[in-house]
N, C-alpha and C positions, 0 to 999 in steps of 0.2 A: 318399177314401181317408185314413183317420185315421192320423196319424203318432205316435200314442201307443198304449200298451197298454190293452186293455179290462180290466174287472174280473177276469175269469177269468184272463187272461194275467198280470195283476199278482199274483194269488194264486199262480200257478205260479212266478213270479219269486221271491216270498217263500219258497216251499217249497224251490226249487232253491238259493237263496242260503243258507238255513239248513242244508240238507243238506250242501252242499259245504263249508261253513265248519266243520261239526262232524265230518263223516265223511271228508272228503277234502281237508284243507287242505294247505298247502305242506309242513307237517311230515310228512304222509302220503307226499307225493312224495319227500321226502328219504329216508324209510325204505326205499322200494323202490329208489331209486337206489343207496344205500349198500350194500345187501345184494345188489346186482347180480342182481335177479330176472330169470330167463330170458325172461319175457314182458313185463316192464316195467310191469305193472299187476296189481292184485289181482282175482282171479276172485270173491272174496267181495264186494268192492265192486261188481263188475259185477252180481252177484245183487241187491245192494241197489238198484242203479239200476232193475232190473226191478220190485222190490217197490214202488218209488216211482212206477212207471208210465212212467218216462222212455224205456225201450227201445222202447215201442210208440207213441210220439207220432206218427210218420209212417206207421205201418202202418194200412191202411184198416180201417174198422170191420167190413166183411164178412170180413176175414181175422183178426179178433180183436183188432185194435189200437184206438187211440183216435181215429184218423182226423183228427188235428189237422194243423197246417201248419208251414211253415218258420219262422214267427215264434216258435211255441212251442219248436221244436227249437233255435232260436237263443237263446232265453232260457236254456235249460239249458247250451248251449255257452259263452255268455258267463260263466256262473258257473264252468264247468270251467276256462276260461282265467284267470279272476280268482284261482283257487286252485291253478292248475297241476295239477289233479286228473288222474292218469293213468287213462285208460279208452279202450276202443275205440268210444266213442259216435259219433264223427264218421264213421269208416270203416264201421261196422256198421249203426247205427241211422239214419244219414242217407244216405250215398252208396249202400251196398249195398241198403238198403230201396228206394231210388229205382229201382235196377236191377231188383230182384225184382218190383216192381209191373208190369213188362212181361213177366214170366215166366208160364208156363202155371200152371194151378191146382195140378197135382201138385208143381211145384217150390216154389210159395208155401207149400203145406201141409207140405212137407218142412222148410223153413228158418224161416218166420215163428214157429212155436211156440218154437223154440230161442232166437230173438232176444228174444221176449216174456218168456221165463223167465230170461234172462240166462245161458243155457247155451252159446250159440253166438257165435262171433266170425267175421267175414268180412272178408277183405282184398281190396284192389283192385290187380290186376296190370295196370297200363296202361303206365307210362313205361318206356323202355328205355335212356335216356341220363341224363346228369347233370342235365339240365334238363327241365322239363315241356313236352313237345311231343307231344301226343296224336295228331296226324295222322301223325307219323313212326313208325308202328308197322310193324315188319318181321316180328314173330313170325308164323309161318305155321300155318294150319289146313288140312290137305289131306284130301280125302275118303278114308275108309278103311272098307270094309264098310258097315254101316248108320250110321256115325258119322264122326268126324274124328280125325286124328292131329296133335297140336300140337307144334311145335318152335320154340324161340327162347329169349330171355332177357328178364327183367324186372328193373328196378332199384328199390331203395328202396321195397319194398312194406311199408307201415306195418302192423304187427301180422301180417305175412306168416308169421312163424314160429309164431305161436300161433293162426292161423286154422283153423277147421274146413273152410272152403271158400274158394277164391279165385275172384273174377270176373275172367276173363282176356280181354283184348281181343286178337284175332288177325286176321290178314288172310286172307280166303278168296278175295279177288279184288283186282285193282288193284295199284298200286305204292305204295311208301313215299312219304309226303307227301300222298296222296289220302285223302279222307274216305270215298269210296265203296269198297265191298268189305270193310268191317270186320264182324266178328261177335263177339258176346260169349258166353262159355262159363262155366258153373259147373263148376269142377274141384275134386273132393274132395281133401283133403290126403293121403289114403292112396293116391292114384293112382300106378301104376308109372311111373317115368321122371320124376317130379317131384322135383327136387333143391332143397332150401331151405338157404340159407346165412345165418344170423342176423347182423345187424350192429347196433351201437349208434349212434344218431344223436347230434348235438351236445347235444341236450336230454335225453339218456339214455333216450329212447324206443327200443324195439327194432323194427327193420324187417328186411327180408330181401332178398337177391338171389336171384332165382328162375331156375332153368333147367328148361325143358320139353324133355325128350329123348324125343320120340316118344310123348308122353302121349296115350293113346287115350280118347276119350269117345264116348258114344252121341249120337244126334240129339236125345235128350231134354235134353241138357245145354245146348242153345242157348237163350239169353235173347233174346226178340224174334224177328227174322227173319234168316236167313242173308243175308249181304252188306249188310244194312240196319242194322247195329249202331250206326252213327254217330247215328242219331236217338235211340236209347236212351242211348248214351254221352254225348251232349250234355246230356241231362237230368241224368244222374248227375254230370257235371262241374259243371254250374251249381249243383246242390244242394250238392256238396262245397265249391265255392268260396264260396258264401254262408255255409255252415256254418263253414268255416275263417275267414272274415272276422269272423263273430260271435265266434268263440273269440279272435281277435286283439283285438277290442274289449275282451274281458275281460282278456286279458293286458296290454294297454296301460293299461286302467283300473286294474288291480291295481297295476301299476308306478307309475302316476301317484299313486294314493292313498297308497302307501307313501312316495313321495318328498315329497308335501305334508305328511305327518305328520312326516317328518324335518326339513323346513324350519321346522316349528313348535317343534322340540325342540333342534336343534343351535345352540349359541351360539358366537359369534365376535366379538371386540372388544366384549364386554359386551352384545351383542344376539343375539336369535335370528336366524338367517340369512334367515328368511322376511321380515324387515323391510327387507332390502336391495332397492332398487327394480329393479336389474338382474335379480335372481332372480324378483321378482314379475312382471316383463314376460315372462320365459321361461315361468313357470308359467301365466300367463293365455293365452299363445299355445298351449301344450300342451293346456290344457283346451278351448279352442276347436276345435282339430284333432280331439280325441277325440270331441267332440259332433258334429262334421261327419261323422266316420266312422260313428258310431252311426246317424245319420240316413240315410246312404246305404245302410247294411246293412239297415235296417228297410224302406226303400223297395224294395230288391231282394227281400226276403222277401215283401213284399206282392204284388209282381208275379208271383213264382213261385206263390204260393198262389192268385192269381186266374187263372193261366194266361195272363197278359198277354204278348204277343209281345216286349215290352220287357224281359222277364226276363233274357234273355241279355246284353243291353247293361248292365243295372244289376248283374248278377252280376259282370261284369268290373270295373265301376266300384267296386263294394263291395270286391272283393279288392284292387284297386289302392290305394284310399283307406285301407282298414283296414291294409294293409301299411305304407304310409308313416306313418300316425299312430302305429301301434304301435311302429314302429322309432324314431320321434321320442321316444316315451314312455320306452322303455328306455334310449336314449342319454342323454336329459336326466336320467333317474333316476340313471344310473351317474355322470354328471358332478357332479350336485348332491350326491350322497353323498360325493364326493371319493374319496380313496384306499381307504377301507373298502369302497367299492362293488365293488372288484376282489377282495375276499376272499370265501371260501366261507361264512363265518359269516353274511354278510348275504344276504338272499333276492333282492335286486335283480338280481344276476348271473344267477340262475336264470331270471328273466323274459326277460333278453336272449337266453339260449340257446333258450328256447321260441319267442321271436319269430323267431329265425334259421331254425328248423326249419319253423314254420308259413308263413313267407314263401315257402318253396320248394314246400310242399305245394299241389298243384293250380295251380301257376304263381305266379311272384313278381310284385311290383308293376309292374315294367317290362314284363313279358310282357302283363299285362292293360291297362296304359296304352296299349300299342301296339294291342291289340284294340279298346279304346274309340275310339281315333283312326281305325282302319280302318273300324269300323262307322259312324262319323260321316262317312265319305267323305274322310278325309285320307290 
């Protein structure tokens, strides 16, 4: 298992890096933040993602996509993170696509073309509390006619207000805290009884609190099998966690590069501050931590692409390690920039906010460190 990119992947990296740098840099993020866009991202940019082929990376070739893997998706996500590019790529083209792979042909034909064209956005309505605890789902789906009636609440659904469809995890059997008895549903945004309350996150992304008040769906809305949704949800979560980890490597790498450039420019006591040994030691430590995080993420991506049973373990390890390394990068960056790091004129503070949001998305570093320990018998 090679721990480096092959030639095709390196070409994709070059394309994604140049595209994000020119079409979706931090300046682009600031524009959408400052004008308080209701969706938090540009639909025009999302169409450009499609034109570049990014939206179809994980969609199978039989369904019109590129049929590539999590390594390729991670390459795009790292550049998204490096530039703080606002887009629904992680939720729609990674996590949602992973869920739709388990859907029937009719549902795939309904939603994949829109994703491929950059016309559709899909949100994940899973968590119900302030923390990511996917087993603690209480939202109910009760039999009603030839379908189901959904009732419950979901919290912090990223891009929930701008989504054309929500993938909702609901309980058709069992009790809260159990993984058995869960079912995934595709819920159209126009469904009666679906109440969406947009909220802006710390990084200025737009999420939503969702209330399902007797939302009725047909049996065709089920993704996978009734009561067996955890097997699909586990794949969705692993894909989302590795994807978020890759984006965090980009966020941390972007903050690190910005900080290293500043160390080479800022002068104090007649020297650039990068010549001071104490800062050199901290910079070297940060570089090592970011490289370790990138290696763990690449390993997890390899395992998911190969269908290796260790994918779940390494997905948790990747999210934990990337979370810790990215947080170190933004904290060190803020401190090494000094007082100006706290001002809005400097971009380093924007990276800290993005780190804070991504850390919580799909579970924070402590949640996944505990999972790694548990899976290793501790």
